[in-house]
C-alpha positions in Angstrom: 8.2 -33.4 15.4 5.5 -31.2 16.9 4.0 -32.3 20.2 0.6 -32.7 18.5 0.3 -32.9 14.8 -3.0 -31.7 13.5 -4.6 -34.2 11.1 -5.8 -31.3 8.9 -2.4 -29.7 8.4 -1.6 -29.3 4.7 0.6 -27.1 2.5 0.1 -26.1 -1.1 1.6 -23.7 -3.5 -0.3 -20.5 -4.4 0.6 -18.5 -7.5 1.7 -14.9 -6.9 3.6 -12.3 -8.9 7.0 -13.9 -9.8 6.4 -17.4 -8.4 4.4 -19.3 -5.8 4.0 -19.1 -2.1 4.0 -22.1 0.2 0.7 -21.7 2.1 -0.2 -23.9 5.1 -3.7 -24.6 6.5 -5.0 -26.1 9.7 -8.6 -26.8 10.5 -11.6 -26.9 8.3 -14.2 -24.7 10.0 -16.1 -21.8 8.6 -14.3 -19.0 10.3 -11.1 -18.0 8.6 -8.1 -16.6 10.3 -5.3 -15.4 8.0 -2.0 -15.4 10.0 1.1 -13.5 8.9 4.5 -14.3 10.5 7.5 -12.3 11.5 10.4 -10.9 9.5 12.7 -14.0 9.6 10.1 -16.6 10.4 7.8 -19.0 8.5 4.2 -20.4 8.8 5.6 -22.9 11.3 5.6 -20.3 14.0 1.8 -20.7 14.2 1.7 -24.5 14.8 1.0 -24.1 18.5 -1.6 -21.4 17.8 -3.3 -23.8 15.4 -3.5 -26.5 18.1 -4.9 -23.9 20.5 -7.6 -22.8 18.0 -8.6 -26.4 17.1 -10.2 -27.8 14.1 -13.3 -25.5 14.1 -11.2 -22.6 12.9 -9.6 -22.6 9.5 -6.1 -21.1 10.0 -4.3 -20.0 6.8 -0.6 -19.1 7.1 1.7 -18.5 4.2 5.5 -18.5 4.1 5.9 -14.8 3.0 8.0 -14.2 -0.1 11.7 -14.4 0.7 11.1 -16.8 3.7 10.6 -20.5 4.3 9.6 -22.5 1.2 8.7 -19.2 -0.5 12.3 -17.9 -0.2 12.9 -18.3 -4.0 10.1 -15.9 -4.8 11.9 -12.7 -6.0 11.0 -9.1 -5.3 9.2 -6.8 -5.2 9.3 -7.0 -1.4 7.9 -4.6 1.1 4.6 -4.3 3.0 2.5 -3.4 0.0 3.9 -6.3 -2.0 3.1 -8.8 0.8 -0.4 -7.3 1.1 -1.0 -8.0 -2.6 0.2 -11.5 -2.1 -2.4 -12.0 0.6 -5.1 -11.0 -1.7 -3.8 -13.6 -4.2 -3.9 -16.2 -1.3 -7.5 -15.4 -0.5 -8.5 -15.5 -4.2 -6.8 -18.8 -4.6 -8.9 -20.4 -1.9 -12.1 -18.6 -2.9 -12.3 -16.6 0.3 -14.1 -13.4 -0.1 -13.1 -12.0 3.3 -10.8 -13.2 6.1 -12.8 -13.0 9.4 -9.6 -12.1 11.3 -6.2 -11.1 9.9 -3.6 -11.8 12.5 -0.1 -10.5 12.3 2.8 -11.3 14.6 5.8 -8.8 14.5 6.3 -7.8 10.9 3.1 -9.7 10.0 1.3 -6.9 12.0 2.6 -4.3 9.7 1.4 -6.2 6.6 -1.9 -6.6 8.4 -2.2 -2.8 8.7 -1.5 -2.2 5.1 -3.8 -5.0 3.9 -6.7 -3.8 6.1 -6.3 -0.2 5.0 -6.0 -0.9 1.3 -8.5 -3.7 1.1 -11.0 -3.4 3.9 -13.5 -5.4 1.8 -11.2 -8.5 2.2 -10.4 -8.1 5.9 -12.5 -8.4 9.1 -11.0 -7.7 12.4 -7.2 -7.1 12.8 -5.3 -8.8 15.6 -1.8 -7.3 15.9 0.5 -9.5 18.0 3.4 -7.4 19.4 3.9 -5.7 16.0 2.3 -3.5 13.4 2.6 -0.2 15.2 5.6 2.2 14.6 8.4 1.7 17.1 10.3 4.8 15.9 9.5 7.9 13.8 9.9 7.4 10.0 13.3 8.4 8.8 14.0 9.6 5.3 16.7 7.0 4.4 16.0 7.4 0.7 17.8 10.8 1.0 20.8 9.3 2.8 23.8 7.3 1.5 24.4 3.7 2.6 20.7 3.2 3.3 21.0 -0.6 3.5 24.0 -0.4 5.7 22.3 1.9 8.1 19.1 -0.2 8.1 21.2 -3.4 8.9 23.1 -1.5 11.7 19.9 -0.3 13.4 18.0 -3.5 13.0 20.9 -5.6 14.1 20.7 -4.1 17.5 17.1 -5.1 17.8 17.0 -8.5 16.1 20.4 -9.7 17.3 20.9 -13.5 16.6 17.8 -13.6 14.4 19.7 -11.3 11.9 23.2 -12.6 12.5 22.2 -16.1 11.5 21.4 -15.1 8.0 25.2 -14.7 7.3 26.0 -18.1 8.9 26.1 -21.7 7.8 25.4 -24.7 10.1 26.8 -28.2 9.9 23.5 -29.9 11.0 20.0 -29.3 12.3 21.3 -30.0 15.8 24.0 -27.3 15.4 21.2 -24.8 14.3 19.1 -25.8 17.3 22.2 -25.3 19.6 22.6 -21.8 18.2 19.1 -21.0 19.3 18.9 -23.0 22.5 20.8 -20.3 24.4 18.7 -17.4 23.0 17.5 -15.5 26.1 14.0 -15.3 24.7 13.6 -19.1 24.1 15.7 -21.0 26.6 13.0 -21.1 29.3 10.3 -22.2 26.9 12.1 -24.7 24.6 9.8 -27.3 23.1 9.4 -29.6 20.2 7.3 -26.9 18.5 10.4 -24.7 18.5 12.6 -27.5 17.2 10.1 -28.3 14.4 10.1 -24.6 13.5 13.9 -24.4 13.4 14.3 -27.6 11.4 11.8 -26.3 8.8 13.8 -23.0 8.6 17.0 -24.7 7.2 17.7 -24.9 3.5 20.7 -26.3 1.6 22.8 -29.3 2.3 24.9 -30.3 5.3 27.5 -29.2 6.3 26.5 -25.8 4.9 22.9 -25.5 6.0 21.5 -22.0 6.3 18.4 -20.1 7.4 15.8 -19.7 4.6 15.2 -15.9 4.9 16.6 -13.9 2.0 18.6 -11.0 3.4 17.7 -8.7 0.4 14.0 -9.3 1.2 14.5 -8.5 4.9 16.3 -5.2 4.2 13.6 -4.0 1.8 10.8 -5.1 4.1 12.5 -3.2 7.0 12.7 -0.1 4.8 9.0 0.0 4.2 8.0 -1.3 7.6 9.9 1.2 9.8 11.5 3.9 7.7 8.6 5.1 5.5 5.2 6.6 6.1 3.3 3.7 4.5 2.4 1.9 7.8 1.5 5.0 9.9 -0.7 6.2 7.0 -2.3 2.8 6.8 -3.0 2.7 10.5 -4.9 6.0 10.3 -7.1 4.6 7.5 -8.0 1.3 9.3 -11.7 1.0 10.1 -11.4 -1.3 13.1 -11.8 -3.3 15.2 -8.0 -3.4 15.8 -6.9 -5.4 18.8 -3.2 -5.3 19.9 -1.6 -7.9 22.2 1.5 -6.6 23.9 4.4 -8.8 25.1 5.8 -7.2 28.3 9.3 -8.3 27.3 11.2 -7.9 24.0 13.2 -9.9 21.5 16.0 -10.7 23.9 13.6 -11.2 26.9 14.5 -7.6 27.8 12.7 -4.3 27.5 9.5 -4.4 25.4 9.1 -3.1 21.9 6.1 -1.1 23.1 5.3 0.7 26.3 1.6 1.0 27.4 2.0 4.7 27.2 3.1 4.6 23.6 0.2 2.2 22.7 -2.3 4.6 24.2 -0.8 7.6 22.2 -0.8 5.7 18.9 -4.1 4.1 19.6 -5.9 7.5 19.7 -5.3 7.8 16.0 -6.6 4.3 15.1 -10.4 3.5 14.7 -11.6 0.8 17.1 -8.2 0.3 18.7 -7.7 -1.5 22.0 -4.8 -3.4 23.6 -4.0 -5.8 26.3 -0.9 -7.4 27.8 -0.3 -11.2 27.6 1.2 -12.1 30.9 4.8 -13.4 31.3 5.8 -13.6 27.6 8.3 -12.0 25.4 8.2 -11.2 21.7 8.9 -14.8 20.8 7.0 -16.7 23.5 3.8 -14.8 22.8 3.5 -17.3 20.0 6.0 -20.1 21.0 4.9 -20.7 24.6 1.6 -22.5 25.5 0.4 -19.5 27.6 1.1 -17.1 24.8 -0.5 -19.2 22.1 -3.6 -19.8 24.3 -4.0 -16.1 24.9 -3.7 -15.2 21.2 -6.2 -18.0 20.4 -8.6 -16.6 23.0 -8.4 -13.1 21.4 -8.9 -14.5 17.9 -12.0 -16.4 19.1 -13.4 -13.3 20.7 -13.0 -11.3 17.5 -14.7 -14.1 15.6 -17.7 -13.7 17.9 
């Protein structure tokens, strides 16, 4: 169980093309923050952030199609498909415009596409260690074995997060044990992390598995990193765009983004600024108290 369960936490199904997304909400205030999770994650990654924001902010966080309790929703996948789903979520709740769209990791890439294509539905963009290109777009559509190549490249970055999608686990404790030694999480293990991991499991013991659909992951990676959709969207964003950088990466090692790279990319994005969150990695920028507090502070600043 989480360390502090918000009394306003609720989840409901929202119809989208091909099925329904599980969408969580915390808080009941007027400002709306739409939060989009990472590539193999779920809405539960934002539980600590919700506590940091408090009840005065309405935080809406879906399980993206192919993940969590939305893992049965079929394709199309890709950044544009997820952006369309977010419009359906806003429509469902009668929200004309999200005051802040916050994207962590892959969620940042979706945020860029959503803000570029539907600026009327998005206020400020808060990109949390994601959303900007980490490599030049490669024309994989012209190459054979595109999926194999994508998996090979991404496997080096994601490591255990990708490997687990081909594994089964005897119990929730076995799944926790798999993650407990992850270099990015071992120093900041908490009941929030355990709650997130327990939610991620689907199936029946002793063959429990992670909820993310691998087909969805591969297609999302293709449109996220290997096409021009995201770079083009970033150039069309109107701002403000705030980027929070984790000084360490997915394995508590080198960061995904250097300050120099952010400065170069940022010159092409209207209203762009960035800041480091001290002493966090790509995971603990959301899963550690200090990370969630910093993200919450930035969201409040954008809310004004």
